[in-house]
N, C-alpha and C positions, 0 to 999 in steps of 0.2 A: 466119254465127252460131246458136250452137246455143242455144235459149232450152230453158231449165229449165223443171216445174213447181213450181208451190209445194206447201209440202206442205198438209194438209188436215187434218182430223180422223180418230184416231185412226192419223196414219202413225206413225212411228217417228221421233224426230226430235232432233239434238245440239245443245245450248246450252253457248258458251264464256260463262261471266262475265268478268267486271271483278279476280275473286278470281282467276281462272288454272284455275277447278273447270272442268270437262267430261263434263254430264252426259247423259243418253240416257235419253227418256221418251216416253211416249205424247201426243202432242197434242192437246188438247181444242179451246181456242179461245185467240184474241189478240182487245184491242182497241187502242188507240192509247197504253195507259199499264201494261199487263201482258202478261206472257203465261200461257196455265194450261193445265199437264202432270200429268199422274199417273203411276203407278209411276217416277217417279225414281229412276236407281243414275247412280254416280260412276266414270269411268274410274279404277282401280285396278291399278299397277305391279305386277309378283309374277316371282319366279323363274321361273314359266312364262312369262312375259309378259303384256300388257296384259288384264285382267278386268274384271268390271264388281260394286260393292257399294254397298251402302249409301249415298243421298245423304244421307237424313233419320233420324233414330234416335228421336226423339221423336213422329215425327205419323204416322198411318196413309196408309204409303205408298200405298194407293189409293184415296185422298180426291183430291181437285179439287187441286192447290198454285198459285196464283197467284206470279210472280214480275215482279219488276219490272220493265221495259225497262234503267232506268236501270242495272241492273246485269248487262247482257247487253250482251256483244261482238256477236257471231251466234247464228245459227240457222237453221240447215239440214236437208234431210235428212239419214237418219245411211244413210253408206254399207252396201250391202246385206250383206256376211259379218256385219260386228257388228250391224247391225239381228238377224237371222238368231240370233246370238247373244243379244242382249234380249231376244226373243221365248222362247226355252227359258228366259232365266233367269227371266222372269217366269211364265211359264206352265207351263214342264214340257215344252212341245209343239215338235218337232223341223222346223225348216221344209227342206223338201226343194225340191232347185234353183234 
């Protein structure tokens, strides 16, 4: 049996909402009713493949955004390649290895 390490503060996580949105964000914290993230980006399909774009337009994306767990299907640590793409999109840094 494989035991997965749960996500922790500063991990890049993927959130699937009940509306079908897939969001990649930096995990901050969670409680019984909500999850708090920062710098959320939505997955977007383009001619070049899947990319990341703004999830919120009228809120400072660097603020802590609280998402009600009733609106979430799942939260999971983001796959390594997409997490690297997310870090590059939000910081300008390229993750090696």
